[in-house]
C-alpha positions as CSV (number, residue, x, y, z in Angstrom):
1,M,-0.1,0.0,0.1
2,R,2.9,2.4,0.6
3,L,6.4,2.7,-0.8
4,G,9.3,2.2,1.5
5,G,10.0,0.3,4.6
6,S,7.2,-1.1,6.6
7,D,6.8,-2.6,10.2
8,N,4.3,-5.2,8.9
9,P,5.0,-8.2,6.6
10,P,4.0,-7.7,3.0
11,L,0.5,-8.9,2.1
12,Y,-0.6,-9.7,-1.5
13,R,-4.3,-9.5,-2.0
14,L,-6.7,-10.0,-5.2
15,R,-8.1,-6.7,-6.3
16,E,-11.2,-6.0,-8.3
17,V,-10.3,-6.0,-11.8
18,D,-10.5,-2.7,-13.5
19,A,-11.7,-2.8,-17.2
20,R,-9.2,0.1,-17.9
21,N,-6.1,-0.6,-15.8
22,N,-5.0,-3.6,-14.0
23,V,-1.6,-4.5,-12.7
24,M,-0.5,-8.2,-12.3
25,S,2.9,-8.9,-10.4
26,V,4.8,-11.9,-11.3
27,R,8.0,-13.3,-9.6
28,F,10.6,-15.0,-11.8
29,E,13.2,-17.4,-10.7
30,Q,15.3,-16.8,-13.6
31,N,15.4,-14.1,-16.4
32,A,12.3,-11.7,-15.8
33,A,12.5,-10.4,-19.3
34,V,12.1,-13.6,-20.9
35,G,9.1,-14.6,-18.7
36,A,7.5,-11.2,-19.2
37,V,7.6,-11.8,-23.0
38,A,6.1,-15.2,-22.5
39,I,3.2,-13.8,-20.3
40,R,2.5,-11.0,-22.8
41,D,2.3,-13.6,-25.6
42,A,0.0,-16.0,-23.5
43,L,-2.3,-13.0,-22.6
44,H,-2.3,-11.8,-26.3
45,D,-3.4,-15.3,-27.4
46,S,-6.2,-15.3,-24.9
47,E,-7.2,-11.8,-25.4
48,P,-6.0,-10.3,-28.6
49,D,-7.4,-6.8,-28.0
50,L,-5.8,-6.7,-24.5
51,L,-2.8,-4.2,-24.2
52,V,0.0,-5.6,-22.1
53,F,3.0,-3.4,-21.1
54,P,5.5,-5.6,-19.1
55,M,7.8,-3.6,-16.8
56,P,10.4,-4.7,-14.3
57,L,9.3,-3.7,-10.7
58,Q,12.3,-1.5,-10.2
59,D,11.3,0.5,-13.2
60,W,7.9,1.0,-12.0
61,I,9.2,2.0,-8.5
62,D,11.6,4.6,-10.1
63,R,8.8,6.0,-12.2
64,V,6.7,6.4,-9.1
65,T,9.5,7.9,-6.8
66,Q,10.8,10.2,-9.5
67,N,8.3,13.0,-8.5
68,L,9.3,12.5,-4.8
69,W,13.0,12.8,-5.5
70,N,12.2,16.1,-7.4
71,V,10.5,17.4,-4.4
72,A,13.3,16.3,-2.2
73,S,15.8,18.1,-4.6
74,L,13.7,21.2,-4.5
75,I,13.5,21.1,-0.7
76,V,17.4,20.9,-0.6
77,V,17.8,23.9,-3.1
78,L,15.3,25.9,-1.1
79,G,17.1,25.1,2.2
80,I,20.4,26.3,0.8
81,V,18.8,29.5,-0.3
82,A,17.2,30.0,3.0
83,T,20.6,29.3,4.9
84,V,22.4,31.9,2.8
85,L,19.5,34.5,3.1
86,A,19.5,33.9,6.9
87,S,23.3,34.3,7.1
88,T,23.4,37.2,5.0
89,G,20.3,38.8,6.9
90,I,22.2,38.3,10.3
91,Y,25.3,39.7,9.0
92,G,23.5,42.8,7.7
93,A,21.5,43.3,10.7
94,V,24.4,42.8,13.3
95,S,26.6,45.0,11.3
96,F,24.1,47.6,11.1
97,A,23.6,47.7,14.7
98,V,27.2,47.8,15.5
99,N,28.0,50.6,13.0
100,Q,25.3,52.6,14.7
101,R,27.3,52.6,17.9
102,T,30.6,53.5,16.4
103,R,30.5,57.0,17.7
104,D,29.6,55.8,21.2
105,L,32.4,53.3,21.1
106,A,35.0,56.0,20.1
107,I,33.6,58.1,23.1
108,R,34.3,55.2,25.3
109,V,37.9,54.9,24.1
110,A,38.3,58.6,24.9
111,L,37.3,57.9,28.3
112,G,39.8,55.2,28.8
113,A,38.2,52.1,27.5
114,T,40.6,49.5,26.1
115,R,40.3,47.8,22.7
116,G,39.6,44.5,24.4
117,H,36.8,46.1,26.5
118,I,35.2,47.7,23.3
119,I,35.2,44.3,21.4
120,R,33.9,42.5,24.4
121,E,31.1,45.0,24.9
122,V,30.0,44.7,21.3
123,F,30.0,40.9,21.3
124,I,27.9,40.8,24.6
125,S,25.3,43.6,23.6
126,C,24.9,42.2,19.9
127,G,25.3,38.6,20.8
128,K,22.3,38.5,23.0
129,P,19.7,38.7,20.0
130,V,21.6,36.3,18.2
131,V,21.5,33.7,21.0
132,Y,17.8,34.4,21.6
133,G,17.2,33.9,18.0
134,L,19.0,30.4,17.9
135,I,17.1,29.4,20.9
136,A,13.7,30.1,19.3
137,G,14.9,28.7,15.9
138,M,16.0,25.4,17.6
139,W,12.9,25.2,19.5
140,L,10.8,25.5,16.2
141,A,13.1,23.4,14.2
142,V,12.7,20.3,16.3
143,P,8.9,19.9,15.9
144,T,8.9,21.2,12.2
145,A,11.6,18.4,11.3
146,A,9.4,16.0,13.1
147,G,6.2,16.9,11.2
148,L,8.2,16.7,8.0
149,R,9.3,13.3,8.7
150,E,5.8,12.2,9.4
151,S,4.6,13.7,6.0
152,V,7.2,11.6,4.1
153,R,6.8,8.3,6.1
154,G,6.3,5.4,3.8
155,S,8.1,7.2,0.9
156,P,11.9,6.3,0.0
157,I,12.8,9.6,1.4
158,R,14.3,9.3,4.8
159,I,14.5,12.4,7.4
160,D,16.4,11.8,10.6
161,N,15.2,14.5,12.9
162,S,17.1,13.1,15.9
163,E,20.6,14.0,14.5
164,P,22.1,16.5,16.7
165,L,25.0,17.3,14.4
166,L,22.6,18.9,11.8
167,Y,21.1,21.3,14.4
168,C,24.7,22.1,15.6
169,A,26.0,22.8,12.2
170,A,23.1,25.1,11.5
171,A,23.7,27.0,14.7
172,V,27.4,27.2,14.2
173,L,27.0,28.6,10.6
174,L,24.6,31.3,11.9
175,V,26.9,32.1,14.9
176,G,29.9,32.3,12.4
177,A,28.0,34.9,10.4
178,A,27.1,36.9,13.3
179,T,30.6,36.9,14.5
180,L,32.1,38.1,11.3
181,A,29.4,40.8,11.3
182,M,30.4,42.0,14.7
183,L,34.2,41.6,14.6
184,G,34.6,44.1,11.8
185,P,32.6,47.0,13.2
186,A,33.9,46.3,16.6
187,R,37.5,46.6,15.4
188,R,36.7,49.8,13.7
189,G,35.0,51.3,16.7
190,A,37.9,50.4,18.9
191,S,40.2,52.1,16.5
192,A,38.2,55.0,15.9
193,D,39.7,58.3,16.7
194,P,38.2,59.7,19.9
195,L,38.7,63.3,18.8
196,D,36.7,63.1,15.7
197,A,33.8,61.5,18.0
198,L,34.0,64.4,20.5
199,R,34.0,66.9,17.6
200,S,30.9,65.4,16.1
201,E,29.3,65.5,19.5
């Protein structure tokens, strides 16, 4: 009844014969191609008007599952695009937030803050939203992956939603984008000329 693995043993049952389309499965101990031709000839002798199309089981499975693999490929492509967009969005948002504080950071340098203090403050202040976003994302990712796994149950597509390395890899990628976004502006802010900042104020 369903493609893919099953917890129950296989069961073959007779179906009501359809006048337009009926499938008969035959198992051969030797060459299936020769047996398929023999069965087609026998059916043709019995019913000359009957159209018979012999097909190996694997070809039928490949034809049925081709659309599933196309959907799986589309999901992979959309996942890659979403990852790139998420990384770019985090980089842009964090970089903009840090750049807005460049003047403030320069004033802090003028008041005696060291380069290390400036960089640490930027990472603490701008890292909190990133951490909150990761926690919310992970919290939503687990049930979403479980739901997606249930939707493709019985198909050849396998989704493992219990693999922690996948979640860790996504988190590391987004944290890396946020770190790069904070590092450049933080270093510029720590190296800014305090006199220029004071004059602008």
